[in-house]
N, C-alpha and C positions, 0 to 999 in steps of 0.2 A: 958673225954671219957664217963663217966656215963651220962652226959647231952645229948651227941649225940646219946647214945643208948636208950635214953628215947623216947618212941613211940609218946608222945605228941609233943615233939620238932620236930620229923621227920614229923609229920602231918603238923605242922605249916610251916616248910620249904617247903614242897611240895605245900602247899596252896599259899605261897608267890611266888614260881616259876611260878605256874599256873596264878596267877594274873599278874605277869610281862609279861608272854607270851601273855596273852589276851590283855594287854595294848599295847604291841608292834604291835600285829596284827591289833588292832583297829586303831592305828596311821597310819599304812601302807594303810589300806583300805580308811581312810579319805583322805590321800594324793592322792591316785589313783582317788578317786571320784572328788577331787578338780581339779586334772589335766585334767580329762575328761570334766568337766564343763568349764574350761578355754579354752580347744581346741574347744568345740562347740561354745563358745562365739566368739572366733577368726574367726571361719568359717563364722558365721552369719554376722560379721562386716567386713569381708575381701572383695576384689574386685569381681565384677560379672564375671561369666564364662558362656559359652554356655550351660553347664549342669545345671547351677543354674540361668538362665536368669529370671529377675523379671517379674511377670505377668503384672504389669502395663505398662511395656515397650511394650509387645505384643499389649495391648489395644491402646497404642499411635500409633504404626505402622499401626494398622487396621484403626484407625480414619484418619490417614494421607492418606492412600490408598483410603478410601471413599471420602475424600475431593478432591483428584486428579481425581477420577472418576466423581464426580459432576462437576468439572471444565471442564473436557473433554466433558461431555454431554452438558454443557452450550455453549462451543465453537462450537460444532457440530450444535446446534440449531441456533446459530448466523450465521454460514456459510450457513445453509439451508435457512435462511431468506434472506441473501444477494443474494444467487443464485436465489431464487424465485423473489426477487425484480429486479435483473438484467434480468431475463427472461421476467418479465412483461414489463420492459422498452423496451427490444428488440422487443417484440410483439407489443407494442404501436407504436414504430417507424416504423416497417414494415407495420402496418395497415394504417398508415397515409401517406405512400409513394404513389405518383401518378403512378409510374411505377410498374410493376409486378415483384415479387421476388419468385422464386421457388427453393427449395433445394432438390437435389437428394442424397440419401445415396449411399454407395458403392455397394449395390446390384441393383442399377439402379431404385429404386422406390422413388416416391416423399414422403418426410416426412413432409414438411411444405410449405405452399403457402399463400401469403397475399391476402387480398380482391381484390386488383387491378389486380393480376394475374388471379383470378377466373373470374372477370368481363371481362378482355380482352380475355381470352381463352374461355369464355362462359360455364364454368362448375360450378356447385354448390359446389362441393368438388373435390379436386385433390389428396388427400392423398391416397397412395397405388397404384397409376397409374404409368406406365412407359412412357418413351418418345415416343415410337411408338404408344401407345394408345392415347396420347394427340396430337401429331403432325403428325399422320399417313396420314392425308389428305392435308398436307402442301406441297407447291412447293418451293424448294430452289431457290432464285433469285441470291444471291451472298454469298460467304463465304471466310474467311481468311484461306484457307486451302483446301485440296482436299478431300471433304466430299460429299457423295451422298445425305445425309439428316442430319437433326439436331440430330437425335438419335446417329449417328456415332460420331458427335462432342462431345456429352455429354459422351459417353462411353470412348472416348479418354481422356477427362478431368478426368475421374475416374481412368484411368490407369497411366497417365503420368503427371509429374509436369511441365506444360508448361504455357506460357502466355495466356492471355484472347483471346478467339476466337470470332470474330464478324461475325454474319450471318444475312441475310435479307431473308424473305420468305413471300410468299402469303399464308395466313392461312384462313381456312373456319371453322367457329364455328359450334357446333352441331345444331344451329338454322339456318344454311346456310348463315350466314353473312360473307362476304369476307373482310378480313383485311390484311394490310401490316404491318408486325412486324419486328422490329430490335431486335435481341437477342444477348446478351453478355454472353458467357459461360466461367466460370473460376473454377479452382480447389480450394477447401477449405482445408487448411492444419492445423494440430495441431502444438503447439509450438515445438514439437520434429521433425516436418517435415513430419509426416505421413498424407497421404491423407484421409480426413474424408468424402468427398463427392464432389459434384459439385453444384455450384449456377448459376442460370440463371436470368439475368436482362432483363426484357421484356418491350419494348417501343412500343406503338401503333402509327405507322406512317401513318395510313390510311388517316387522314385529310391532313397531310403534302404532301403525295403522290398525293392526289387530287388537292391540290393547285399547285403542280409542274406540273401536267398534264394540268391544266388550264393555267398556265403561258406559257407552251410550245405551247399549242394550240393558245393562244393569240398572241404569237410571230409569229407563222405561219400565223395567220390571218392578223397580222400587215404587214408582208412581202407581202401577197397577196393584201392587201389594198394599199400599196405603189405602187405596180405594176399597180393596177387598176387606181389609181390617175394619175400615169405617162402616161398611155395610153390615159385616158380621156383628160388630159390636152394637150397632143400632138395632139389628134383629134380636139379639140376645136381650138387650135392654128392654125392648118392647115386650118380649115374652115374660121377662121378669116382672114388669109392671102389671101385666095381665094376671100373672100367677099370684102376685100380692093382693090384687083386688078381687080375685075369684074365691068363692066359697064352695064351689063345686069340686068334690074330690076327683071325679073323673076328668073334668077339664084341667084341674091342676096336674094330674098325671100326664095328660096329653101335652101340656105346656112344658113340663119338665123334660119329656122326651124330645120335644122340638129344640129346647135349649141344649140338650146333650148332642143332638145331631148337628146343630150349628157350630157347637164347640169342636166337634170332631172334624167338620169341614174346615174350620179355621186352623186346626192343628195340622191337617194335611197340606193346606196352602202354605203355611209358614215352614213346614218341614221340607216341602219341595223347593222353596226359595233358598233355604239354607243349604240344601243338599247340592244345589247347582255349583257354587264356588268350591265346595269340598270335593265334588267329583272331578271338577276341572283341575284342582290342585293334585289330586291322586293321579290323574292322567298325566300331568306334567312330570311327576316324580317317576312314574313308570317309564315315560319316554326317556328320561335321563338315564 
């Protein structure tokens, strides 16, 4: 009891208790710090979450989007080149056609016309003109439908999905040249069936019409020639029979003169008929 009551012993006991308390507290703090470090390490090594998405993944997505944008731009450029090449081919085909081609848009104005159409219609440019301005002085000769003029046929093709319309008309160019035209009007549709406009295929039939008129005239002249030959031969035959039956020398001489005159008339008629085609041929050669 005397030892416990010794102040030195008490101080030593208190110091020991303080050291033990400090040791325990230090151990607890070390364990807490160790646990915190372990949790942080587990979080860093754990699976990715939207809240902790790695930065390099964002960069990868951005690079992929840029690559897709570049591919889309390349495809658009390729499509533009293809469309341009197709347009150039179409323009080359139209420019080399001997017949005229005119395209009317839905508002009734000409958007495109090839060189043959400009030459046939006699205009340096047809873009922006309507059918009435181009064909206003034309006279309709025939049509596959009840139309007063070609402008009505074109307007009908812009409104309705119908078959091609055939028209023939007498056309006068701005330089007052008269031409016979055959025109086919048809609607132009999109793949979805929507009417995009109307196309006119124009053929110049002036030379053909001239040849037909010449053939008709030649046929009429041939019929007249056949009638003339028949009449002349009948007259000569009658004179010959009279000459054979006559015993009068003066009458025989008169009949012989009549036969000669009729033969000369027949020769002139045939000569004029044959000279017509020959003169026409010579005129064509001189024109060439």
